[in-house]
C-alpha beads as a LAMMPS data file, in Angstrom:
LAMMPS data file: protein, C-alpha beads

228 atoms
227 bonds

1 atom types
1 bond types

-500.0 500.0 xlo xhi
-500.0 500.0 ylo yhi
-500.0 500.0 zlo zhi

Masses

1 110.0

Atoms # bond

1 1 1 451.916 -444.489 -405.801
2 1 1 451.184 -440.909 -404.863
3 1 1 450.894 -439.975 -401.195
4 1 1 447.880 -438.484 -399.428
5 1 1 447.787 -436.935 -395.977
6 1 1 444.457 -437.225 -394.159
7 1 1 443.504 -435.055 -391.184
8 1 1 440.393 -435.590 -389.063
9 1 1 439.306 -432.216 -387.678
10 1 1 436.502 -433.774 -385.638
11 1 1 433.131 -432.268 -384.774
12 1 1 431.812 -428.729 -384.313
13 1 1 434.269 -427.126 -386.727
14 1 1 433.591 -423.475 -387.531
15 1 1 433.145 -422.825 -391.244
16 1 1 435.276 -419.690 -391.496
17 1 1 438.061 -421.197 -389.393
18 1 1 438.271 -424.241 -391.639
19 1 1 438.078 -422.060 -394.756
20 1 1 441.107 -420.113 -393.497
21 1 1 442.914 -423.415 -392.927
22 1 1 442.070 -424.527 -396.469
23 1 1 443.463 -421.270 -397.841
24 1 1 446.762 -421.837 -395.998
25 1 1 446.998 -425.438 -397.182
26 1 1 446.130 -424.381 -400.736
27 1 1 448.950 -421.838 -400.743
28 1 1 451.370 -424.446 -399.389
29 1 1 450.298 -427.065 -401.943
30 1 1 450.669 -424.616 -404.832
31 1 1 454.186 -423.907 -403.564
32 1 1 454.949 -427.628 -403.319
33 1 1 455.546 -427.377 -399.562
34 1 1 453.048 -430.127 -398.637
35 1 1 451.624 -433.232 -400.252
36 1 1 448.019 -433.723 -401.319
37 1 1 445.720 -433.452 -398.306
38 1 1 442.196 -434.509 -397.372
39 1 1 440.438 -432.838 -394.445
40 1 1 437.486 -434.693 -392.872
41 1 1 435.157 -432.995 -390.380
42 1 1 431.692 -432.084 -389.185
43 1 1 430.697 -428.406 -389.221
44 1 1 428.547 -426.448 -386.834
45 1 1 425.163 -425.692 -388.488
46 1 1 425.709 -423.302 -391.412
47 1 1 424.160 -422.369 -394.751
48 1 1 426.861 -421.634 -397.323
49 1 1 426.279 -419.668 -400.514
50 1 1 428.529 -420.503 -403.447
51 1 1 429.566 -418.177 -406.244
52 1 1 426.385 -418.783 -408.279
53 1 1 423.995 -418.772 -405.319
54 1 1 420.718 -416.873 -405.412
55 1 1 420.205 -415.136 -402.075
56 1 1 416.464 -415.823 -402.145
57 1 1 417.315 -419.523 -401.940
58 1 1 417.860 -418.897 -398.232
59 1 1 414.252 -419.029 -397.043
60 1 1 414.810 -418.199 -393.372
61 1 1 414.911 -414.615 -392.170
62 1 1 417.790 -413.416 -390.028
63 1 1 415.614 -413.927 -386.959
64 1 1 414.700 -417.460 -388.012
65 1 1 418.366 -418.269 -388.627
66 1 1 419.284 -417.102 -385.136
67 1 1 416.436 -419.062 -383.579
68 1 1 417.514 -422.195 -385.455
69 1 1 421.153 -421.665 -384.482
70 1 1 422.282 -421.715 -388.112
71 1 1 424.988 -419.394 -389.447
72 1 1 424.964 -417.997 -392.998
73 1 1 428.250 -417.609 -394.901
74 1 1 429.133 -416.556 -398.449
75 1 1 432.018 -418.646 -399.660
76 1 1 434.363 -419.168 -402.611
77 1 1 433.222 -422.549 -403.914
78 1 1 431.098 -423.042 -406.992
79 1 1 427.416 -423.864 -406.809
80 1 1 424.329 -422.576 -405.059
81 1 1 423.178 -422.830 -401.429
82 1 1 423.789 -425.853 -399.249
83 1 1 423.762 -426.869 -395.601
84 1 1 426.481 -428.241 -393.339
85 1 1 425.915 -429.473 -389.816
86 1 1 426.430 -432.194 -387.220
87 1 1 426.101 -435.739 -388.514
88 1 1 427.227 -434.725 -392.001
89 1 1 430.695 -435.801 -393.117
90 1 1 432.449 -433.022 -395.009
91 1 1 435.590 -433.665 -397.028
92 1 1 437.926 -430.946 -398.286
93 1 1 440.610 -432.305 -400.645
94 1 1 443.539 -429.986 -401.322
95 1 1 445.158 -431.799 -404.229
96 1 1 447.203 -430.838 -407.274
97 1 1 445.232 -431.828 -410.359
98 1 1 448.229 -431.333 -412.634
99 1 1 450.367 -433.734 -410.643
100 1 1 447.473 -436.218 -410.646
101 1 1 446.935 -435.864 -414.403
102 1 1 443.297 -434.912 -413.852
103 1 1 441.021 -432.428 -415.565
104 1 1 438.430 -430.623 -413.463
105 1 1 435.446 -432.651 -414.699
106 1 1 437.387 -435.878 -414.171
107 1 1 438.083 -434.796 -410.606
108 1 1 434.409 -434.025 -409.948
109 1 1 433.403 -437.394 -411.387
110 1 1 436.000 -438.983 -409.110
111 1 1 434.451 -437.367 -406.051
112 1 1 431.048 -438.696 -407.084
113 1 1 432.497 -442.157 -407.673
114 1 1 434.133 -442.099 -404.230
115 1 1 430.824 -441.468 -402.479
116 1 1 428.871 -443.876 -404.689
117 1 1 431.320 -446.573 -403.609
118 1 1 430.920 -445.608 -399.955
119 1 1 427.134 -445.833 -400.233
120 1 1 427.490 -449.268 -401.848
121 1 1 429.396 -450.557 -398.791
122 1 1 426.187 -449.917 -396.821
123 1 1 424.037 -451.690 -399.404
124 1 1 422.751 -448.439 -400.937
125 1 1 422.620 -448.084 -404.722
126 1 1 423.397 -444.424 -405.357
127 1 1 424.134 -442.664 -408.623
128 1 1 424.339 -439.398 -410.515
129 1 1 421.629 -437.027 -411.753
130 1 1 422.032 -434.865 -414.885
131 1 1 420.286 -431.938 -413.141
132 1 1 423.019 -431.391 -410.594
133 1 1 426.422 -432.780 -409.685
134 1 1 426.500 -434.882 -406.537
135 1 1 425.304 -438.292 -405.392
136 1 1 421.651 -439.232 -405.543
137 1 1 419.272 -441.958 -404.444
138 1 1 416.198 -441.591 -406.595
139 1 1 415.019 -437.980 -406.398
140 1 1 416.842 -437.335 -403.126
141 1 1 420.356 -435.970 -402.825
142 1 1 422.650 -437.928 -400.531
143 1 1 425.835 -435.903 -401.066
144 1 1 426.530 -432.419 -402.408
145 1 1 429.642 -431.229 -404.249
146 1 1 431.106 -427.762 -404.558
147 1 1 434.709 -427.042 -405.476
148 1 1 437.174 -424.345 -406.386
149 1 1 440.333 -424.847 -408.439
150 1 1 443.117 -422.254 -408.547
151 1 1 446.648 -422.816 -409.868
152 1 1 445.579 -426.429 -410.492
153 1 1 445.009 -427.025 -406.761
154 1 1 441.562 -427.834 -405.361
155 1 1 439.633 -426.494 -402.396
156 1 1 436.205 -427.200 -400.872
157 1 1 434.784 -430.598 -401.816
158 1 1 431.889 -432.800 -400.715
159 1 1 429.279 -433.161 -397.973
160 1 1 427.839 -436.613 -397.299
161 1 1 424.689 -436.847 -395.185
162 1 1 425.247 -439.562 -392.602
163 1 1 423.151 -438.764 -389.511
164 1 1 422.329 -435.224 -390.604
165 1 1 419.314 -433.397 -389.132
166 1 1 417.486 -433.141 -392.434
167 1 1 414.905 -430.689 -391.072
168 1 1 417.610 -428.004 -391.259
169 1 1 417.319 -428.138 -395.048
170 1 1 413.856 -426.554 -394.723
171 1 1 415.473 -423.126 -394.535
172 1 1 416.981 -423.274 -398.028
173 1 1 416.326 -424.321 -401.598
174 1 1 419.133 -426.860 -401.505
175 1 1 421.424 -426.546 -404.548
176 1 1 418.735 -424.356 -406.144
177 1 1 416.507 -427.374 -406.852
178 1 1 412.869 -426.938 -405.821
179 1 1 411.714 -430.309 -407.155
180 1 1 414.238 -432.539 -405.367
181 1 1 414.673 -433.790 -401.814
182 1 1 417.552 -434.684 -399.537
183 1 1 418.317 -437.890 -397.708
184 1 1 420.968 -439.450 -395.463
185 1 1 422.539 -442.826 -394.841
186 1 1 420.668 -443.107 -391.544
187 1 1 417.298 -442.341 -393.153
188 1 1 417.899 -444.875 -395.908
189 1 1 419.055 -447.571 -393.499
190 1 1 416.645 -446.831 -390.673
191 1 1 419.299 -446.479 -387.997
192 1 1 422.110 -444.141 -386.948
193 1 1 425.516 -444.839 -388.493
194 1 1 428.897 -444.637 -386.757
195 1 1 430.469 -441.688 -388.549
196 1 1 433.935 -442.985 -387.688
197 1 1 433.199 -446.005 -389.867
198 1 1 432.034 -443.720 -392.669
199 1 1 435.271 -441.698 -392.424
200 1 1 437.303 -444.870 -392.796
201 1 1 435.318 -445.963 -395.850
202 1 1 435.511 -442.503 -397.423
203 1 1 439.286 -442.441 -397.025
204 1 1 439.626 -445.954 -398.460
205 1 1 437.429 -445.141 -401.455
206 1 1 439.126 -441.781 -402.058
207 1 1 442.553 -443.444 -402.107
208 1 1 441.326 -446.146 -404.482
209 1 1 439.558 -443.799 -406.919
210 1 1 442.386 -441.270 -407.121
211 1 1 445.287 -443.705 -407.013
212 1 1 446.865 -442.938 -403.650
213 1 1 448.823 -445.468 -401.671
214 1 1 448.025 -446.475 -398.069
215 1 1 448.568 -444.122 -395.152
216 1 1 452.298 -443.898 -394.430
217 1 1 451.799 -442.364 -390.992
218 1 1 454.149 -439.471 -391.729
219 1 1 451.850 -436.945 -390.037
220 1 1 452.687 -433.266 -390.304
221 1 1 449.096 -432.123 -390.708
222 1 1 447.308 -429.430 -388.746
223 1 1 444.963 -430.176 -385.911
224 1 1 441.465 -428.714 -385.769
225 1 1 441.460 -424.902 -385.788
226 1 1 440.097 -423.072 -382.777
227 1 1 436.317 -423.245 -383.013
228 1 1 436.008 -419.827 -381.428

Bonds

1 1 1 2
2 1 2 3
3 1 3 4
4 1 4 5
5 1 5 6
6 1 6 7
7 1 7 8
8 1 8 9
9 1 9 10
10 1 10 11
11 1 11 12
12 1 12 13
13 1 13 14
14 1 14 15
15 1 15 16
16 1 16 17
17 1 17 18
18 1 18 19
19 1 19 20
20 1 20 21
21 1 21 22
22 1 22 23
23 1 23 24
24 1 24 25
25 1 25 26
26 1 26 27
27 1 27 28
28 1 28 29
29 1 29 30
30 1 30 31
31 1 31 32
32 1 32 33
33 1 33 34
34 1 34 35
35 1 35 36
36 1 36 37
37 1 37 38
38 1 38 39
39 1 39 40
40 1 40 41
41 1 41 42
42 1 42 43
43 1 43 44
44 1 44 45
45 1 45 46
46 1 46 47
47 1 47 48
48 1 48 49
49 1 49 50
50 1 50 51
51 1 51 52
52 1 52 53
53 1 53 54
54 1 54 55
55 1 55 56
56 1 56 57
57 1 57 58
58 1 58 59
59 1 59 60
60 1 60 61
61 1 61 62
62 1 62 63
63 1 63 64
64 1 64 65
65 1 65 66
66 1 66 67
67 1 67 68
68 1 68 69
69 1 69 70
70 1 70 71
71 1 71 72
72 1 72 73
73 1 73 74
74 1 74 75
75 1 75 76
76 1 76 77
77 1 77 78
78 1 78 79
79 1 79 80
80 1 80 81
81 1 81 82
82 1 82 83
83 1 83 84
84 1 84 85
85 1 85 86
86 1 86 87
87 1 87 88
88 1 88 89
89 1 89 90
90 1 90 91
91 1 91 92
92 1 92 93
93 1 93 94
94 1 94 95
95 1 95 96
96 1 96 97
97 1 97 98
98 1 98 99
99 1 99 100
100 1 100 101
101 1 101 102
102 1 102 103
103 1 103 104
104 1 104 105
105 1 105 106
106 1 106 107
107 1 107 108
108 1 108 109
109 1 109 110
110 1 110 111
111 1 111 112
112 1 112 113
113 1 113 114
114 1 114 115
115 1 115 116
116 1 116 117
117 1 117 118
118 1 118 119
119 1 119 120
120 1 120 121
121 1 121 122
122 1 122 123
123 1 123 124
124 1 124 125
125 1 125 126
126 1 126 127
127 1 127 128
128 1 128 129
129 1 129 130
130 1 130 131
131 1 131 132
132 1 132 133
133 1 133 134
134 1 134 135
135 1 135 136
136 1 136 137
137 1 137 138
138 1 138 139
139 1 139 140
140 1 140 141
141 1 141 142
142 1 142 143
143 1 143 144
144 1 144 145
145 1 145 146
146 1 146 147
147 1 147 148
148 1 148 149
149 1 149 150
150 1 150 151
151 1 151 152
152 1 152 153
153 1 153 154
154 1 154 155
155 1 155 156
156 1 156 157
157 1 157 158
158 1 158 159
159 1 159 160
160 1 160 161
161 1 161 162
162 1 162 163
163 1 163 164
164 1 164 165
165 1 165 166
166 1 166 167
167 1 167 168
168 1 168 169
169 1 169 170
170 1 170 171
171 1 171 172
172 1 172 173
173 1 173 174
174 1 174 175
175 1 175 176
176 1 176 177
177 1 177 178
178 1 178 179
179 1 179 180
180 1 180 181
181 1 181 182
182 1 182 183
183 1 183 184
184 1 184 185
185 1 185 186
186 1 186 187
187 1 187 188
188 1 188 189
189 1 189 190
190 1 190 191
191 1 191 192
192 1 192 193
193 1 193 194
194 1 194 195
195 1 195 196
196 1 196 197
197 1 197 198
198 1 198 199
199 1 199 200
200 1 200 201
201 1 201 202
202 1 202 203
203 1 203 204
204 1 204 205
205 1 205 206
206 1 206 207
207 1 207 208
208 1 208 209
209 1 209 210
210 1 210 211
211 1 211 212
212 1 212 213
213 1 213 214
214 1 214 215
215 1 215 216
216 1 216 217
217 1 217 218
218 1 218 219
219 1 219 220
220 1 220 221
221 1 221 222
222 1 222 223
223 1 223 224
224 1 224 225
225 1 225 226
226 1 226 227
227 1 227 228
């Protein structure tokens, strides 16, 4: 089976610092210097604007952003505007689609399937919505997706709301959808969830969906970048 390296970058990760790390790992994976990699982390509060984002989908003024303690960053992934922050598990796979025998849409469907399986382990029946890629429970989005593929290697990935402060979504039109809501595992279950448990289940589901073997413990991955 193919091998996957998983690195937990912890909490309070700066968006630009982790983006720079992804760029380095992407370059190394394209060159064949490292194996497929999955980064797991929680970001500091930030609104990110993808390549197709409308700037008026950020509803807060600069002053309101500063008062809320939320950064705004334009990034290289696809998609519109989304939010990252504490209590949200973000996953950034850096994997070679050619080596995996995957097309881009198959990969995106695999990410959705991974998170649908994770939700199911908590007794939550989640699914897809034809309006927008991601994972949904009814009319509420539980997990957002946004990727970039260059030289057959992926960047960016998914954001699963676990214990996320959902009020922070009030400052944006999330994913450009005005008629949809957002939710989290903790809201659906009525109690806070141990995010370490969610990380374990995400890794297990990701390995199963994409055909990776168990962790070999070889290491060699970066630690969390300096948060600045």
